[in-house]
C-alpha positions as CSV (number, residue, x, y, z in Angstrom):
1,M,52.9,7.4,-43.9
2,K,49.5,8.7,-43.6
3,L,48.1,4.9,-44.5
4,K,50.6,2.9,-41.8
5,Q,49.0,5.6,-38.8
6,A,45.1,5.1,-40.2
7,Q,46.1,1.4,-40.1
8,K,47.6,1.9,-36.4
9,K,44.4,3.9,-35.4
10,F,42.0,1.0,-37.3
11,I,44.4,-1.4,-35.1
12,S,43.9,0.3,-31.9
13,L,40.5,1.2,-32.2
14,F,39.6,-2.7,-33.6
15,L,41.4,-3.7,-30.1
16,L,39.2,-1.7,-28.3
17,C,36.0,-3.1,-29.1
18,T,37.0,-6.1,-29.3
19,A,38.3,-6.3,-25.4
20,G,35.0,-4.5,-24.8
21,I,33.1,-7.1,-26.6
22,I,35.2,-9.9,-24.6
23,I,34.7,-8.1,-21.1
24,G,30.9,-7.6,-21.9
25,I,30.5,-11.3,-22.8
26,G,32.3,-12.2,-19.4
27,I,30.1,-10.1,-17.8
28,L,27.2,-11.3,-18.7
29,F,28.6,-15.1,-18.5
30,F,29.9,-15.2,-14.8
31,K,27.8,-12.0,-13.6
32,P,24.2,-12.1,-15.5
33,G,23.0,-10.2,-12.8
34,T,25.1,-7.3,-13.4
35,G,24.5,-7.0,-17.2
36,K,20.7,-6.9,-16.9
37,K,21.5,-4.2,-14.7
38,I,23.6,-2.5,-16.7
39,G,21.1,-2.9,-19.7
40,T,18.3,-1.8,-16.8
41,F,20.2,1.2,-16.6
42,L,20.8,2.3,-20.3
43,N,17.0,1.9,-21.1
44,E,16.0,3.9,-18.6
45,I,18.3,6.6,-20.0
46,A,16.8,6.4,-23.4
47,M,12.9,5.7,-22.1
48,T,13.2,10.0,-21.4
49,N,13.0,10.4,-24.9
50,D,9.2,8.4,-24.9
51,G,7.8,10.5,-21.6
52,Y,6.0,7.6,-19.2
53,S,5.8,5.0,-21.8
54,Y,8.4,3.2,-20.4
55,A,7.2,3.2,-16.9
56,V,3.3,2.5,-18.2
57,G,4.7,-0.4,-20.1
58,K,6.6,-2.0,-17.7
59,A,4.5,-1.8,-14.8
60,A,1.1,-1.7,-16.2
61,P,0.7,-5.5,-17.0
62,S,1.1,-6.3,-13.2
63,V,-2.0,-4.1,-12.5
64,V,-5.8,-6.2,-12.8
65,N,-9.6,-4.9,-12.8
66,I,-11.0,-6.1,-9.8
67,Y,-15.0,-6.9,-10.2
68,V,-17.5,-8.0,-7.6
69,A,-20.3,-10.5,-9.2
70,N,-22.6,-12.8,-8.9
71,L,-21.6,-16.1,-10.8
72,N,-23.3,-18.0,-13.8
73,E,-24.8,-20.9,-13.8
74,N,-21.8,-22.9,-13.8
75,Y,-20.3,-21.0,-10.6
76,T,-17.2,-20.8,-12.6
77,L,-17.3,-17.1,-14.6
78,P,-19.2,-14.0,-13.5
79,D,-22.3,-13.2,-14.8
80,N,-21.6,-9.6,-16.7
81,S,-24.6,-8.8,-15.9
82,S,-24.9,-8.0,-12.5
83,I,-21.8,-7.0,-12.1
84,T,-22.0,-4.5,-8.7
85,S,-18.5,-3.1,-8.0
86,S,-15.4,-2.3,-10.2
87,A,-12.0,-1.5,-8.9
88,S,-8.4,-2.4,-9.1
89,G,-5.9,-4.6,-8.0
90,V,-1.3,-5.2,-8.4
91,I,-0.1,-8.5,-8.9
92,M,2.7,-8.7,-6.2
93,A,4.0,-12.3,-6.9
94,K,4.0,-14.5,-9.8
95,S,1.7,-16.9,-7.7
96,G,-1.2,-15.2,-7.9
97,I,-0.8,-13.2,-5.1
98,I,-2.7,-9.4,-5.6
99,V,-3.2,-6.6,-3.5
100,T,-6.1,-4.1,-3.2
101,N,-8.3,-2.4,-1.2
102,Y,-9.9,-3.9,2.1
103,H,-13.1,-1.6,1.2
104,V,-13.2,-3.3,-2.0
105,V,-13.5,-6.6,-1.0
106,P,-16.6,-6.9,1.2
107,S,-19.9,-7.3,-1.1
108,G,-17.5,-10.4,-2.9
109,N,-18.7,-12.0,0.7
110,E,-22.6,-12.4,-0.2
111,P,-24.0,-15.2,-1.1
112,N,-23.7,-16.1,-4.7
113,K,-21.4,-13.3,-5.2
114,A,-17.6,-13.5,-5.8
115,I,-14.4,-11.7,-6.8
116,F,-12.8,-11.7,-10.1
117,V,-9.6,-10.7,-11.4
118,Q,-9.2,-9.5,-15.7
119,T,-5.7,-8.9,-16.7
120,R,-4.4,-6.3,-19.3
121,E,-4.8,-9.1,-22.1
122,G,-8.4,-9.6,-20.9
123,K,-8.3,-13.3,-19.0
124,V,-10.4,-13.6,-16.2
125,Y,-9.9,-15.5,-13.1
126,Q,-11.8,-15.7,-9.8
127,A,-9.9,-14.2,-7.2
128,F,-10.6,-15.7,-3.3
129,V,-9.4,-13.7,-0.2
130,V,-6.3,-14.1,1.7
131,G,-7.1,-12.1,4.5
132,C,-7.5,-8.0,5.0
133,D,-6.5,-5.1,7.4
134,R,-9.2,-2.5,7.6
135,R,-6.9,-0.1,9.5
136,T,-4.6,-0.4,6.5
137,D,-7.4,-1.0,4.2
138,I,-5.4,-3.6,2.1
139,A,-6.7,-6.8,1.5
140,V,-4.6,-10.0,-0.1
141,L,-6.3,-11.8,-2.7
142,R,-5.2,-15.0,-4.7
143,V,-5.3,-16.5,-7.6
144,N,-5.1,-20.6,-8.1
145,N,-3.2,-22.5,-10.6
146,V,-1.8,-19.5,-13.0
147,T,1.2,-17.7,-13.1
148,L,1.0,-13.9,-12.7
149,Q,3.5,-11.1,-13.7
150,P,4.7,-9.4,-10.7
151,I,5.3,-5.8,-10.6
152,S,8.5,-4.3,-9.7
153,V,8.6,-2.3,-6.7
154,S,10.6,0.3,-5.2
155,K,13.2,0.4,-3.1
156,K,13.7,4.1,-1.8
157,E,11.3,6.1,0.3
158,V,9.1,8.9,-2.2
159,R,9.8,12.4,-1.9
160,I,7.7,15.8,-2.2
161,G,7.5,16.7,-5.2
162,D,8.6,13.3,-7.4
163,I,6.2,12.6,-10.6
164,V,4.3,9.2,-9.9
165,L,1.3,7.9,-12.4
166,A,-1.7,6.4,-10.9
167,I,-2.8,3.2,-12.7
168,G,-6.1,1.5,-12.8
169,N,-9.7,0.9,-13.5
170,P,-11.8,4.4,-12.5
171,N,-15.5,4.0,-13.1
172,N,-15.2,1.0,-15.0
173,L,-13.5,2.6,-17.9
174,G,-11.0,0.2,-18.3
175,Q,-7.2,0.3,-17.2
176,T,-6.5,4.3,-17.8
177,V,-3.1,6.0,-16.5
178,T,-3.1,9.7,-14.8
179,H,0.2,11.4,-13.4
180,G,1.0,13.9,-11.0
181,I,3.4,14.6,-8.5
182,I,3.9,13.6,-4.4
183,S,2.3,16.2,-2.4
184,A,3.0,15.2,1.0
185,T,4.2,12.0,2.9
186,A,3.4,10.5,6.3
187,R,-0.2,11.9,6.2
188,S,-1.7,9.7,8.8
189,G,-5.1,7.5,9.0
190,T,-6.5,5.3,11.3
191,G,-8.5,3.3,8.4
192,L,-11.7,2.6,7.3
193,V,-14.8,4.3,9.4
194,T,-17.4,2.8,6.6
195,R,-16.3,1.0,3.7
196,D,-16.8,4.6,1.5
197,Q,-15.0,6.7,4.3
198,M,-11.4,6.8,6.1
199,N,-10.4,8.5,8.7
200,I,-7.5,10.5,7.7
201,R,-6.4,11.8,11.2
202,D,-3.6,10.7,13.5
203,G,-2.9,7.3,13.2
204,I,-0.9,4.2,11.8
205,Q,-1.2,4.5,7.8
206,E,2.0,7.2,6.9
207,L,0.3,7.7,3.3
208,I,1.2,9.5,0.2
209,Q,-0.5,12.3,-0.7
210,T,-0.7,13.2,-4.6
211,D,-2.5,15.1,-7.1
212,A,-2.6,12.4,-9.3
213,P,-6.7,11.8,-10.1
214,I,-7.5,9.1,-7.9
215,N,-11.4,8.4,-9.1
216,Q,-13.8,5.9,-8.2
217,G,-12.8,2.5,-9.4
218,N,-9.1,3.3,-8.9
219,S,-9.0,2.2,-5.5
220,G,-6.3,-0.5,-5.0
221,G,-4.5,0.3,-8.4
222,A,-0.9,1.1,-8.3
223,L,1.0,4.3,-8.0
224,I,4.0,4.2,-9.5
225,N,7.9,6.2,-10.4
226,T,8.9,7.1,-13.5
227,K,11.1,4.0,-14.0
228,G,7.9,1.8,-13.6
229,E,8.6,0.8,-9.9
230,L,5.6,0.3,-7.2
231,V,5.6,3.2,-4.3
232,G,2.1,2.7,-3.2
233,I,-1.2,1.7,-3.6
234,N,-3.9,4.2,-4.3
235,T,-6.8,4.2,-1.4
236,A,-8.7,7.3,-1.2
237,S,-9.3,10.6,-2.6
238,F,-11.2,14.2,-1.2
239,S,-13.7,15.0,-2.8
240,G,-16.0,18.0,-2.7
241,A,-17.0,21.5,-4.6
242,N,-14.0,23.2,-3.4
243,T,-11.5,20.4,-3.0
244,Y,-9.5,18.9,-5.9
245,G,-6.1,16.7,-6.6
246,I,-5.9,15.3,-3.1
247,G,-5.2,11.4,-3.3
248,F,-4.1,9.1,-0.8
249,S,-2.2,6.0,-1.4
250,V,-0.6,3.4,1.2
251,P,3.1,3.0,1.0
252,V,4.8,0.0,-0.3
253,K,6.6,-0.6,2.5
254,L,3.4,-0.8,4.8
255,V,1.7,-2.8,2.0
256,S,4.7,-5.3,1.9
257,E,4.5,-6.0,5.9
258,V,0.7,-6.1,5.6
259,M,0.9,-8.4,3.1
260,D,3.4,-10.6,4.4
261,E,1.8,-10.3,8.1
262,I,-1.5,-11.7,6.0
263,I,0.1,-14.5,4.2
264,R,1.2,-16.1,7.2
265,H,-1.7,-15.8,9.6
266,G,-4.4,-14.6,7.7
267,K,-4.7,-11.5,9.1
268,V,-2.7,-8.6,11.2
269,E,-2.1,-9.4,14.7
270,R,-2.5,-6.0,16.4
271,G,-3.1,-5.2,20.1
272,Y,-6.6,-3.5,21.2
273,L,-6.6,-1.0,24.2
274,G,-10.1,0.2,23.1
275,I,-9.8,3.8,24.0
276,A,-10.5,6.9,21.6
277,D,-9.2,10.3,22.2
278,D,-10.9,13.4,22.6
279,E,-9.6,15.5,19.8
280,T,-8.7,18.1,21.7
281,K,-5.5,19.5,24.0
282,N,-5.7,21.1,27.1
283,L,-3.9,24.8,27.1
284,G,-0.7,24.2,28.7
285,Q,-0.9,20.7,27.7
286,N,2.4,19.7,25.8
287,N,2.2,15.6,25.8
288,G,-0.3,13.2,26.5
289,V,-3.5,12.4,25.0
290,T,-6.7,12.8,26.9
291,I,-9.4,10.1,26.8
292,G,-12.8,10.9,25.3
293,Y,-14.1,7.1,25.1
294,V,-13.7,3.8,26.7
295,D,-14.7,1.1,24.8
296,P,-17.3,-1.2,27.3
297,L,-16.1,-4.0,25.7
298,G,-12.1,-3.5,25.1
299,P,-9.9,-4.1,27.9
300,A,-9.5,-0.8,29.3
301,F,-12.7,-0.4,30.4
302,G,-13.5,-0.5,34.3
303,I,-9.8,0.6,34.4
304,L,-9.2,4.2,32.4
305,K,-11.8,6.9,32.3
306,I,-13.0,9.6,30.4
307,G,-10.7,12.7,31.3
308,D,-8.0,10.7,31.9
309,V,-4.7,12.1,30.4
310,I,-2.1,9.3,29.5
311,T,1.4,10.5,29.1
312,K,3.6,7.3,29.3
313,V,3.3,3.7,27.9
314,D,5.7,1.1,29.5
315,D,7.5,4.2,30.4
316,I,7.7,6.2,27.1
317,P,6.5,9.1,27.0
318,I,3.5,9.7,25.0
319,N,3.3,12.9,22.8
320,N,0.3,12.7,20.9
321,V,-2.3,9.9,19.4
322,K,0.0,8.7,17.0
323,S,2.5,7.9,19.1
324,L,0.0,6.0,20.9
325,I,-1.4,4.4,18.7
326,Y,2.0,3.2,17.4
327,L,3.1,1.5,20.4
328,I,-0.2,-0.3,20.9
329,S,-0.5,-1.6,17.2
330,K,2.7,-3.0,17.5
331,S,2.4,-4.9,20.2
332,K,0.7,-8.2,20.2
333,P,-2.4,-9.2,21.7
334,G,-2.1,-10.6,25.4
335,Y,0.9,-8.2,26.2
336,S,0.7,-6.3,29.6
337,M,1.5,-2.7,29.1
338,K,2.1,-0.3,31.9
339,F,0.0,3.0,31.3
340,E,0.7,6.2,33.4
341,I,-2.0,8.7,33.8
342,I,-2.6,11.5,35.0
343,R,-6.5,12.0,37.0
344,N,-7.5,14.5,38.8
345,N,-3.9,16.2,39.2
346,A,-2.5,13.0,40.5
347,T,-0.4,10.9,38.8
348,K,-1.8,7.2,38.6
349,V,-0.1,3.7,37.4
350,Y,-2.3,1.0,36.0
351,K,-1.0,-2.0,33.8
352,I,-3.0,-3.3,31.3
353,T,-3.1,-6.6,28.7
354,L,-4.2,-5.9,25.4
355,A,-6.9,-7.7,23.3
356,E,-6.7,-8.5,19.8
357,D,-7.6,-5.8,17.0
358,N,-10.2,-7.6,15.2
359,T,-9.3,-5.6,11.4
360,A,-10.0,-8.8,9.4
361,V,-13.8,-8.9,9.9
362,I,-15.1,-8.5,6.0
363,N,-19.0,-7.0,7.2
């Protein structure tokens, strides 16, 4: 009797296992993408026992070292004794598209100098600049006639407290990994002031702030989550005797938008008004932006004046500098915008045609 019960249990278990195998084979055959997702899910569950090695192993092959150096005698490879700067980059497409920081590439435009990328395996390729955007500190490079391993891109927005890893080439030590958390999101920046200084003020960037160490040479490297997916491109850090653990990354969504625009047009097309705010707000002033400077070569010169308060653009209320920059930067050169201002307690309205914000210049 017990033998028959055991045989029935064995047969039932065998049939269940067989059915599971058949269903699994069917999923893999008819929907290979689903099978891949199941495998990735199981792999991610298992990775918790290995710390962050899963994430690093997945993303690190897509992070490259970037060097600016003199060309050798054959103008094909870098002269290793003449490396003038080193940084990091991230492979975004297998066709050889690499993203790094704008401030990494200007010296590569000097005579007899070139930009080179080195993969994790040690292979060296010459890279060419597709285009740059100083406002977001993003540059797009291309390596020709080679197939590279692109990084996986996160589709979810990061949250404060998320664990992140920074992968890059700090101080030319070679690929290095540091870790921390997301300290803040939507930190604003207006782009580079100089090659080495970024203006972290109200702007267009919506930067990610992290305490993962971002040292010199990490510029252009990857900020990834614990799944090994790209969440940002490391761009800057605060440094000083009383400052530690404040680094910034450009969110991957903005990176992708800028990259696509550069690949299509060789640059990012944005409108330019030619003013700056005075960085103050008068008591009782709840909205509007007070003009502190007017570019003599900009389209606003001769129309807007220092001290004017911009209250509306195209009938949209302006609450702060960030909202003003957003509206102008999202408009194309040649577009005529309506500006409502307060001057000497009187409301005035002007039409101004935007010029092009030339952020693609490498100098």
